[in-house]
N, C-alpha and C positions, 0 to 999 in steps of 0.2 A: 646293256639291256637290260633291265629290270621288268618282269612280265608284272602286267597292269592287274591287281587283284581285285581292283571295281571292274572288270569287265566279269567277273565269273559270278552272278548275283543270286547264284544260288548254290545249294550244298553239294558240293562237285565231289566231297568225301563220302558222302551218303548216297550218291550214285555209283562210286568207285567203287561199294563194300556190296553190289547190287550183282556185283562180277566174280564167282568164289576164287576162279582159279589164280586171283592176283592177291589173293589172302596166301599165299605159300612162299616158302623160302627154298632156297637152291643152295645146300650145302652154310656157308653161315649168312648169306645176302640176301633181303627181299627180292624176290622174282621185278624183275623191269623188261616189260614185255613191248618190244619195238618192233614187232612183226605182224602188225595190225591188216598192211596191206595184203598179206599172203592169208590172214584167216583172224577173223576176228575173234575176240574170248566172248563166253555167252552170258546172258545174266540169269538171275536164279527162274525166273520167271519161264524164261525160254523150255529151261532145263524140266519144271514143273510141266508144263503145259504138252510135252511131247511124253512126260511118264505118266501124268494124267490120261491120255490117248491110248495108254500100253496096258496100265490098269482096268480101266473100265468103261473105255471103245473101243476096241481091239475088232475092227471090223473092216470088212473091205466097202468101198464107199459106191454109191449107183446100183438101183434096182435091185439089191433084197427088200424083203418084208420087214425085218427084225428090227426092232427100237436098237442095237445097237449101231447097225446098219445107219439107221435112221440121223442117229448122234454123229457117227463120223462125218456121214455126207455133209450135213446140215454144219457141222464146222467148216469140212475142207471146202465146201462153197461159199462159205461168210469170207476166205481168205481170200479167194478171189476179187471179191468186192471191196475187201479193202487195199488190193493191189490195185486194182481198179481206180480208186480213189488217191490212196499213194502218187501213183505216177499221173495221175489225170486222163487217164484213157477215155475214149468216148464211149466203150460201152464194156460190160464183162468180158464179153466172146472175144473180146481182142485179148485177153490174156489166157497165156497158156502155159501151165505148169513144167517145167521138164526140170533136168535134173543138175542144172545149170547154165552157166555163160557159154560155157563149150560146147553144151551139145542145144544151146539154143543157136547157135550160129552155126552149127552144123546141118540144123534141120532148115535152117532160110538158105542155106550155098546150094544143100541137097535138093531143097523142091525148088528151086529156080533152075536147076537142070533142064526141061523142059523151054524155057524162056532164054535162054543164051546160045546163041550161035557160033562161031566161028570167027574169031578175030575181034569180036566183041570186046571192048576195054573196063576192063574191074581196076578201080583206085584202091589202093592201102596206106595208111598210114604207115610210114614208117618206124615209129616208137611202136606199133600195133604188139601185141600180147601174140605170141604163137596160134593163139586160139581163133585170131582175128587173122591170120593169115594161112594156115594151111587146107581150113576149110575151102576157100576160095583156090588156093592153088590145085586142090583135088578138083574142083569144078573146070578150071579149067583145062586140067587133063581128059575131063570127059566132054567137054564142047571144043575144044578148040580156041580160047579165050584168052584172054591177052592179060598176065598182071601187070601194072603200072605201079609204084612205090612212088609215094608223095614226100618227095626232100622236106630233111630237117634245115633250117637257120644255123650259121656256127653256135647258138646259145641253144642248140637243140628246141626250138619252137619249131610248129610246122612254118613250112614255107609258105607262103600264101600265095606270094608273085607265082612262085612252080608251079601250085596247085590250079591257078588259074590259065595258065599255061596248056597245063592236062586236061582243065575241063575240055579246050576246044576238039580232044579227039574225042567229045561226045560220050562218054563212059555211061556202060550199061548201069555199073552197080560201084557207090563211091563207100566203102567201108571202113571207118574210122575210132577213136576212141575219145569218149568224152575226159576222160583224166588217164593221163600215162600212170600204168601200173608199178611203173621202173621208176620215174623223174617224179611225180607226180606234177607234173603241167597240165595245165588249163585248157584242153584247146576251145577257140571261138567255137561252139558247137552250131551256134542259130543260124551264122554265119556261113560256115560251111555247108550246113544242110539248106539254106536256103539258094545260095548257088551252085551247088551239084543239081537241085529240084528246076534249075533255069535249064540246063542242058537236058531237065529228063530222068536224068539217073533215080536209079533206086537208093535208098539210103539206111546203110544198119550203122547204128553208134552203140559203140561196147561202154557199158556203164557201169562196168561190174565195181569200179575204183571211185565212182563218184556218186552212188545212192546214199551211203552211209555216211558223206559230208554233205552234198547237197540238195536243193528241194531241183526234186526233176519233174517237169512239168513235159509230157511228150508230145499234150497237141503244139502249144508252143515252139519247143523245138520240131515238130511239123514233120520228123523222120517215118521214113516208112518201116521203121525196124527197132526197138530201143531191147538190148539184153542185159541181165544180171543175175547176180547170184546171193543165196540165200546168208550164206557161210561168213561171208565180207561185210553184210550190214547188220552184226551181231544175231542172226539166224542160227538154224542149224545146215550143215555139210547136206548135199544129195539134192538141194531144190534149188532151184533157181527159173526165171520169170522167161518169156519170148513174148516181149511184146509187139504186135502187129497191127498197121489197119484191119479194119476187118475185109475189105477188099483184095488187100495182097495174103493177108495170112491163107484167103479162100480158094489161091490159086495156086499157093504151093502143093505140089505133090510130097505124101508123106513118109516122111522118112522110115517110120516105124506104122506097120499095119498088123492088125488083130484086137481082140479083147474089145475094149472100152470106145474103138474108134468107128467101128461100123453102125449099120441101121441093119442092111439086111445082107445076109451069107444064103449062097446054095453054091451047089457044083458048077452052075452054068457063070452068077452072075454077084459079084459081090455090090452092097453100097456103101460106099460112105456116109457118116452122118455128118452131124451139122459142126459146125464150131460150139464151144470146142474142143470138143469130145473128136471132132475129126482127127486132132494133131496131138492127142494123149493115148494111143495107146497103151495097151496094159493097167495092172493095178498098178496107180502111182506111189511115190514117196507120201504117204499121208502123212507119219506122223511128223514129218521133215516139213511139207507143206503147215500142219498144225504149228509146230515151231516158229515157221515165218510170220505166220501170223499173229503172234506174242511176240516179237520181236517189234514188228511192225505197231502195234500200240504201246508199247515200250517206245518206241521212238517220237512215237506221237504226243507219249504226255510228256515227254522233257520242251522246254524250251530250247529250241531249235537255233534259232539266231545267235543266242547267248551262247550254244555251245559252239557255232561254227566262229563267232568271233575268240572264243577260247581258244580251238583251235589253231586259226590263223597267228593270233599273237603265240603260242604256244612254239608252231614252226618258225616263226620269225626268230623268236628266241634259241630255237636247237640251230637253226642255219648260221645265226650269229655266234654261236657258241664254238660250231666247230670251225668257223674261220679263224675266230680268236685262239685258238688250240695251236695253231700252225703243223705244216705238214701233211694237210689235209688236202685233195683234190675233192671240189663238190662239183657237179653234174648239174644243168640245167635248173639252175637255181634262176628262181623269179619270184617279184613277190607277190603272186595270187596261188603260188604253189599249194595243192592239196594232198595233206595227207600221209608225203614222205617225200625222204632226198637221200640222194643217191651221194655215194661221195667211198674214197680209196685212200689210206695212208701210202704217202709215196714211197714208192720203190718196196712196197710190201702186196704180198697175194693176198688177195680178200678173203679167201677163206681161212687164213692163219689168224687174221683182226677173228675174223666171226667166232672162231674155236675158243681163243683167249675170251674174247668178252664173253661168251659162256662162260667160262671158268668163273668169272666175278658176276653168274646169274643176269646176265644181259644178253636179251634175244633178240637178235637183228637179224636177219636174210643176208645170205651172199650167193652170188653166182652172175647166171646172164638173165635172170628176172625171167623164164621165157619169152626174152626180146632180143632175138639173137640178132637181128639187122638194125637194131637198137644199137647196140653194144658196139657192133661192125661203124655204124655211123660215126660214132664214139673212139674209135680207134682200143677199143678194149678186150680184154676177154672177159670180164665181169667185172662186180663193183660189189661193197656193202650197202644196204639199203636201210634205214628207219624209218620206221612206218607210225605215227600214232593214232590211237582210235579216241572216242569220246572219254573213257576213261583213263586218258592217259596224264600223268599231272607234271608241276616243273620238278619235283623230287626225282623223279624218272630220267629228265633229261641230265639232271644235276649227277645223277648216277650212272648213265649212260658217258656221260665228258668225263666224269673222274676213271670210270674203269677204259676207254680209250685211252685216257694218258695215262695210264699205267700201261697200256699196249704200246705206248707212242715209247715209251722212257725203255720200254724192255726191249723192244727192236731196233729201234735208229738208235 
């Protein structure tokens, strides 16, 4: 398969050049970064935005009377409006800044404690990241609720027949991923949410692997909660988003209290503030939020439909090259996989493969990918994962395949 050059109608090299980390060499090889699903590289505009805050606007947000705080607050709250538009939330009060997807899910699972009772059913996607499993297990411990995994089909897709059978249990919560972080498989999220809502379930969608690749419209998805992280969408680490319907967010018990989230405090009584402050206790990650805003602006200036087409063709090329290499086991391969491909070199430990690839400046992720139940369902201890971003090009794939072939010749 040739990667159709006609798909990329923009200057892809100019886009790639905006990511300074990709210009380095490791040993005698240019860096081939295929670990974007773990964390994306950052464009210069994100780095510059954070530096500018620390150099000129470093102050805490809200309440202060001086100009530095006013500028910081304006920038911080402007990002909330950006996120509102980016995911098409109905109002900015539905956008809560967190430290990442993990904290966002924990906030929801903790916040629902008073609404869940013994024997209530919580459905979780078998391919879920641990961050969308463990918080619900802790909620079940607190309340006596019951966790039920939604099984996968033989080709590692969500089993829709089994899902519909589980819905007969009238679950209170359905927690699913939009895109699998380990396999890159895409769930039919609109259909899943609609079926869950039809039986009265609250729905939470882990969108950490989706927002950098797909256009997300939370009103179209119609979920109760949607969560994601900045660092997987070309923004900084330490910042994430909890989107929720206003009514559902307002009924959550705050996980963190004090500071910014209060309206009044006395030794007799504390009154919490209104959303979004109610769920944003303490000093936030101000520079990181501003960096996230720069990342969103960066993405919105790009021809996203063309980039998605470029990524899809690159994924198909990557899958085909792996298949042609031989002695490679692929997992969860589908025509619409997004961002990642999981594989093993037959009979070899994934960690050995990853180390040998690293010696040729090829960065992939090896292990269970924080998806141990998924690995168990595939009868694996772990696997390698190559994942791409908007900056990935055909030369990256060719360098990876050349390096993997060298590993194969060494080990087999």
